[in-house]
N, C-alpha and C positions, 0 to 999 in steps of 0.2 A: 837178870836185869829186867827193867820195865820196858814195855814196848806197846805201841798202839796196834790193835787188831780190829779190822772191820768184819763183822760176822754176817751182816746183811745190810741192805739199804737202811740208813738211819741208826744202825746199831754199831756204835764205836765204843771199844773198851780198852782200858790200859791193863795189861796182864803181865804176868811173869813169863819171860822167854829165856831160852838158853843163851848164855853169853856166846858171842861169835868167836870162832877160832880160825886160825890160818888153815885154809884148805889147799890152796895152790901156792907155789913159791913166789908168785907175783902178787899175792894178797898183802894188804895191810889192815890192821885193826885200829880204829880210832875211837876215842872217848868223845862223844859229841858235846860241844859247848852250847849248841842251840840247834833246833830243827824248826819246821814250820808246816803249815797246811797250805796246799796249793789249790788253785781254782780247779785244776784237773781232778783233784781228789773228790770234788763234789759230784762228778759224773757217777761213780759207783754209789756215793752216798745218797744220790737221788734216784738210783735204780736204773740209770741209763746204761751202765756197764755191769756185767756180772761180777759178783764178789761173794766169797764164802770162806771166812776165816783167814783173810789175807793180811799180812803185815803191811803197814802203811808208811808212806813217806819216801821222798827221793831227793830232798834238799838237805844239805848238811855242811857244817863246819866243825872242826874239833882238833884234838891233839892226838897225834900218832902214839899208840902205846906198844905196838908190836909190828914187825915187818917179816915177810917171807924171805927166804934165802936169796931170791933173785932181785929183790927191790934195791935200787941204788939211788934214786933221786930224792927220797924222803927218809927220815930217820925218827926213831922214838923221841918225843919231845917237840917235834915240829908242829906248829899250828898250820892247818891245811884247809883249803877249799877244794871241793871236787864237783865235777859235772853230774847232772842227774842221769847221764848215760856213761857207764864205765867203758873206756876204750883203750886199746893198746897204744894208740897214737903213732904207730909205725906202719900199719898196713897201707896199701895203695889208696884206699878211700880216705883214711885219716890224713895222709900226707897231702891230699887234695883239699883238706879243710873241712871234711864232713865226718868228724869223729863220732857223731851221734848215729851214724850208719856204718861204723867200724865192722869189719867182717867177723870180729870176735866180741861184738857189743854185748854188754850186760846191763839191762835197765835196772837202775837202782831201786825202782819201785818193787822189784822182785826181792830185794834185800830187806827193805823197810828201814828207813832212817828216822822215823819218829820213835826214837828209842835212846837208851843210854849209851850203847855201843853199836858199832856197825863194822861189818867186814867189807872192805873196798876192793873189788877185783881190779886187776890191771893197775895197781897203785902207781907205777911209774908213769903210765899214760893218762891217768885220771886226776891225780892229786897235784895241786900246786901249793907249795909252802909260801906263807906270807914272809915279808922281810924280817919279822920278829914276832914276839907275842903282842897281839893287838890290844889297844885300849878297849875297855869294855864297851864303850859307845860305838866302836867300829864293827862290832860283831853282827848287828842286824844288817848292815850294808854288805859285809862279806858273805853273809848267808844269802842275801838276795842275788849275789853273783852266781851262786850255785845253779840257779834256774831262771827266775823271772827277769833279772837284769840281763843275763846272757841271751835269753830268748827275745826280750824286747830289742836288744842290740842287733841280733841276727835279723829280726824282722825289719829294722830300719836299714840295715845294710842290703838285705834282699830287695827292699823297695827302692834302693839307690837314693836314699835321703842324702842331701848334701847342700853345699852352697848354691843359692839361687833357687832352690826347690821349695815348693809348697807341699807339705806332708799332711795327710789326713789320717787319723787314728780311729779305727772302728773297734770299740771295746774299752771300757774304763776300769777294768780290773787291774791287778798288779802288773801284768804283762803289758797291757795297753799304756798304762801310766809310765812305765819304764821305757816303752817305745817312744813316748814323748821326750823323755830325758835323753835317750840315745839320739833321736833326730836332732835335738838341740846341740849335743856334743859333736855331731857330725857336720854341723854348720847350716842346717836348714834355715831358710829365710822366714818361712811362715809355717806354723804348726797348728792344725785344727783338731782339737780333741772333741770327739763325739761322746757326750755324757749328759745324763739327766740328774745326776746326784751332786748336790752343792759341795759336799766335802771332797769328792773326787775331782770336781771341777777346780776347786781351790788348789789341790795338789798338782793337777795338770798344769795350771798356770805357774806354780812354783817351779815345776820341772822345765818350763819353757814354752807352754802353749800360748799362742797369740790370739786364738779364737776358740770359742766354745759353740758347738752345735748340739742342741738338745733333741732335734728331730731324728727319727729312725726310718728305716726302709726307704720307700720312694721319696718321702718328704725329706729325709736326711740327704739323699742323693741330690734332690733339687736345691737344697740349701748349699751344699758343696759347690754345685755348678754356679749358683748365684754369687758365691764368694770368689769364684775363679774365672770370671768373665765368660761363663758358659762352657768352659773347656774341661773342668775337672782338675783334680790334683795331679801333680807330677808323680807323687809317691803315696801309696796308701798301705797302712799297716792293718792287717786283719788279725784280731786277737781274741776271738770268741769261739769260732768253730761250728757255727750253725749255717743252715742254708741262707737265712736272711742276712747274716753278717757277711758271708762271702759274696753274695750278689750285691749287697750294699757297697762293699769294697770295690768290686770290679766296675760297677756302674758309676762310682765316684772318681774313677781314674780316667784321665784324658787319654786319647788315642796315642799309643806309643809309650804310655806311662808304665809304672811298675807297681805290682802288688806283692808285698811280703806277707805271707800267711803263716801264722804260727798257732792259731787257735786249734785245739785238738778236734779234728773233724768228726762230726756226728751227722750222718745221713746227708752229706753234702753232695749234690749232683750238679754238674756244670752244663748249661745248655750250649751245645756245640756251635750252633749257628750264631748265637749272640757273642760267644767268645771269639769266634773267627772274625766277626765284624768289628770287634772292639780294638783289635791290635794291641791288647794289653799283655805285658809280660807277667807271668806268674812264677814265683819262686818262694819256696817255704818248706815247712815240715818240722820235724823235731830239731830244735836248734843245736848246732854243734858248739855248745857252750865252751868246751875245752879250748877251742881255737882262740877265744877272746879272754880267757881267764887271766893270763899274765897282765894284759893291758888294763882290764877292769880292776884287778886287785891293786895295781899301782895308782889308778885314778882314785880309788877309795882310800888307799893308804895316805895319799897326798891331800886328802879331803877336798878334792876337786869336785866330786859328786857325792850325793847323799841318798843312794837308792833305798836305804833302810827306812826312809820316811814312809814307804808303802805299808809298813807294819803299824796298824792302828789298834791292835789289841795284843797284849802279851799275857800268856797264861803258863802255869807250870804244866809239865807233861801230864801229870795226873788229871788235869782238867781238859784234856784234848777233846772229849766229847762236846763240851761247851764251846770250844773253838770251832768245831764243825758246824754246830747249830748257828753260831754267830755269823759265819760266812754264808751258810745256806740261806739265812734270813736277811742277808745284806746288812747286818749290824756291824760287820767288819769287812774291810777290803782284803786284808791278809793277816793271819794270826801267827805270831811267833811263839814257839813252845820252848820254855827254858828247861834245861835238863840238869 
C-alpha cells in the first residue's frame, strides 16, 4: 500500500509500505476513506521534533475490512471514526473520561494513518461506527472529529465554556477554529477569536465568533481586557503550544477563570509566582477525543455542525508533500488527503 513517510525535516515522501495485518485479537484493519495533515505534524516537519523515517498521520475515517477474534463492537463493512489515541475504553483512566491517557494507550501517530490502510489497536475502545454509510460531503467533517474537532471540543469543555461566558481563543489553526465552534455549541455568550488572517477570521465568524482580536502577546492581552471591562475572559482556549501563546492565554483569563490548553507544548515553562497570583484554573493536554465521538458524530450526521469547513485544500495522497508545504507556508489551514 502507499503511505506517507517523513525521512527528515522537510522531506516527506509517499512510499510503498507493507499492508497492515491483525497482530492482536483486539485489532481491526480499516481501508481509509480520507486522512489529513495535522498542525502537530508541522513540528517534526520544521525540525522541532526528531524524525527519521517515521510513518505519518493520526487522523482517519474509513471502512472496516477485517477484525480480530476479540472485536465485538464493529464489523467488516462498518464506516468508522476513531480517535488519534487508541484506548481500551475500559481501564480506570478511560472510565474517568481520559481515554487519551489510557493505561494501554497506543498513539496512532506510531501507526501512521496517512496511508491506504491502517491497523487500529483496541478497536472496540477506539472506533465508533457511524449510523450508516455517510454521504460523501460528510466525510471531511467526520474526519475532523478524529482529532481537531474533538480536541477543540475538549479545550472548550476544559475552559468551562458555556451560557453567560465570554470565551477567548488563542490560535487560529484548525483546533482553535473548532474551539470556536465548540464554544458556540456549548452556549457561550461571547466568543473572541484571536487571528491575523482574513480567511481564518471569516471562518471563525461562521463558526460563532462575535469578536476578532488581531493583536498578540501583551497587546493581545490588553485588547481582551479592554473588551471585558478590564477583567479578562471567563474561559480561554490555548491551541498553539508555545510559551507566548500559553502566557497570552493565562494573562487573558480573569481571576478564577479557566484555561483549556491543547496546543502541543514546546518549551513552555510557567512562572510559579504569576500563576499563583492569577487564581486561574488550568486543564488540558492530549484530548480524550473518544469520550466525545458519539455526540460529535451525531451532530455531524444531523448536519447540526460543519467542522469539515476547516479543510481548505484537498489533495490526493500522492501529493502529501505539497500538502505539508502548503500548511507550513500558511497557504492552507488544514489539508485533506483523499485515498
